[in-house]
C-alpha positions, 0 to 999 in steps of 0.5 A, a space after each residue: 732879679 731880672 735879666 735883659 739880653 741885648 743882641 745887636 747883630 753883626 756888631 764889630 767891636 773895633 767900631 766901638 769906642 769902648 774897644 778903642 774906636 775913635 771916630 764912631 759915636 755910640 754914647 749909650 753903649 759907652 754908658 753900659 761900658 762905663 757902668 758895667 764890665 767890658 769883656 775883651 776876649 769874648 769869642 764866637 762859637 758857631 757862626 753865623 746867625 742861627 748857629 750862634 743863636 742856638 748856642 746862646 739859647 741852649 748852651 750847646 756847641 753846634 758847628 761840628 754836628 750841624 749848621 743853620 737850623 731849628 732847635 732840636 727836640 733834645 735842646 733845653 730852650 732858655 725861655 722854657 727853663 726860665 719860665 719853669 723857674 718862675 720868670 716872665 719871658 719876652 722877646 722883641 726882635 726883627 730877626 726875620 729868620 726866626 719865622 723861617 722853616 729852617 729856624 723854628 723853635 726859638 721863639 715859641 717857648 717865650 711867654 710873649 714875642 713881638 716881631 718887627 717885620 721887613 728886614 733884609 729878605 723878610 717875606 713881608 710886602 709883595 707889591 712891586 714898587 715903580 720908580 726904584 731909587 738909585 740906591 736900590 738899582 745899585 744893590 741890584 747890580 751886584 745882588 740881582 733882585 735883592 734890592 727890589 725885594 728889600 725895597 718892597 718892605 721899606 718903600 713906605 718908610 718916611 723917617 728914622 722912626 720907621 726903620 727897624 732898630 728904632 722900632 725894636 727898641 721902642 717896642 722893648 721900652 714899651 714892654 718895660 713900661 708895662 712889665 717892669 713890676 714883674 717879680 722876675 723877668 727875662 727880656 731878650 731884645 734882638 736888633 738885626 741892625 747893624 746887619 746889612 743892607 747898610 741902608 740908613 736915613 739922614 742924619 746917619 747916611 752922611 754922618 761919617 762921609 761927605 762922598 754920597 756918590 749915587 752909584 755906590 751900593 750899601 749892600 755889597 755881595 759876598 755869598 755867591 763867589 761870582 757876584 763877589 768877584 765881579 763886584 771887586 773887579 769893578 768897585 773903588 776904594 772910595 766905594 768901600 769906604 762909603 760902605 763902612 761909613 753907612 755901617 757906622 751910621 747904622 751903628 749910631 742909629 742903633 745906639 740912639 734907639 738903645 737910649 730908650 731902654 736906658 731911659 726906661 731903666 732909669 725911670 723904674 730904677 731897674 739898674 738896682 735889680 736887673 742884669 744887662 748883657 749886651 753882645 752880638 752873634 758875630 762881627 762882619 768884615 767890611 773890606 778893611 784889609 783891602 788896600 789894593 784892589 789888584 790883590 783880590 783873588 779870582 775867588 774874590 778873597 783879599 790878600 789875607 785870605 778873607 772874604 772881604 765882606 762876610 763872617 766866613 772862614 777864615 774867622 780872624 779876630 776881626 769877626 770872631 772877637 766880639 763885644 760883651 758888656 755886662 751890668 750886674 747890680 751885685 757884682 764888681 762893675 764900674 767900667 772894669 775890664 776882663 781879659 779872661 776868654 769866654 764864648 757864646 755858650 757861656 751866656 746861657 748858663 749865666 742867665 739861668 744861674 742869675 735867675 735861679 734856674 738849673 744851669 747844669 742843663 748847658 752841655 758846653 757852657 760855663 757861667 761867667 758869674 764867678 768872673 763877674 764876682 772876681 773869683 772865676 777864671 775863663 777858658 784857656 783854650 777855645 775853638 770856633 767856626 762854621 759847619 762844613 768849613 774849617 775850624 779856628 782855635 786859640 791858646 791866647 798866644 797864637 791863632 790857628 785857622 785850620 783848613 779842611 779837605 772837602 773829599 773827606 766824609 761829612 755828616 749832618 746830625 739832627 733829629 729832623 730830616 732836612 732832605 730825604 736821603 736814602 743812605 742816611 742812618 739813625 742812631 745815638 750819635 751825639 754824646 749826652 743825647 739819649 735819643 736817636 738822631 739822623 746821620 745825613 751825608 753832606 758834601 761841602 765843596 770847601 778846601 782851604 789852606 791853614 793859617 797861623 798867626 799871633 793873637 796880638 797881630 794888628 787887625 787886617 795885617 795878620 801875618 801867616 807864619 805857619 811855614 816858619 812855625 810848624 811846631 806851633 801849628 802842630 801843638 795847637 792841632 794836638 790841643 784842638 783834637 783833645 778839646 774836640 774829644 772832650 766835647 764829643 766831636 763826630 769822629 769823621 771830622 778829624 780826617 776832614 780837618 786834618 787832625 
């Protein structure tokens, strides 16, 4: 058996025809949906990029203990476990965070890794570029210097073949050309697209809009509150629609490139002996809930409490309920839809089990192979979030987006020292980890009220009913605390999260 894991960054499920979208073209993703199994209730765990990847590659929940960082010495990296089980392992990626100091350890265990350089803030090209085009200047207006940094990496691009996702899938297809006859392999394909900047060539730039105003940006700000607020004080609804059109164009470009993988699988009959998993790390808000710019708050949030462009707390289903599609040659497929609740850490033991490795090394994940076989059940309750912010949970009927108190204690737990603090401690603070780690005091200036809504509320029109139904909120908080205790949550988190 082989496994191909395809991770398309920031892939919104509500922009995919397989999940009901009517105006985006993604025929290759559609093909997998029609051939395999579509999971409708797959939800993120730890956000954003690297925390999600640690869950996918170690089966360990992260955000209650620490945030964005490297793999820990006590982790069991998926590539190492699969190599020991006899599989050849390869990654092809343009996710440049892998070669940053704060995110090492993820790729080193693979037999091979091909890295496509230059996306977003990748420290690649250094030559200053004269005569920057309008779209670069438009980025710089709201993200000072970011457009110029990115443009240094892409100024030499001539056509679609130079862009990142086409390069990633081309390299992965070439690896399959050379390695399809391995006894067993694990190929992890990571496309940083559809991540911003939403910079695409023709025909994708104008595929979903005819309004190509040269003053529009393809990369709205969100990380810094002052930049985000200023942008929304000066933008228009037409510009917001343009940004969504560029995202759609990028999605279709990724889908076109994905066709190379299906062609290789057809050529070498890999559908007969290869499991294929397609998913993402998180969704990405595209200001869909903004219908009146006068409703933008002073801290740059919309009427629902969202950061309009982001994947930050509160993590509504628009960025938390993510796509998952699976093909397995020996399972019940054929376009079947599965409503059982699953999450990111479940991918890790699934792949280990599929390739004959020991899946019990996953601290928090559950294999979905029994669900694929029509014999298993999903999770009845699930929680997710981002380190230092709030926490979200659902019982399938309601969703609680629980706020936090920034005055309460917060610690970062890791075997690696982030910053030399004089008042940190060492000890065995992580349940199931039989080695000392550092407990480092942290401060996150994040306070936010709690939100309660129904699971079946329409996206971007969620109604906060916490004032009317405090009983439901209390029931979810009780169930959340119980689940956190089972998972070994640090005790100070209960005070910080009002539990």
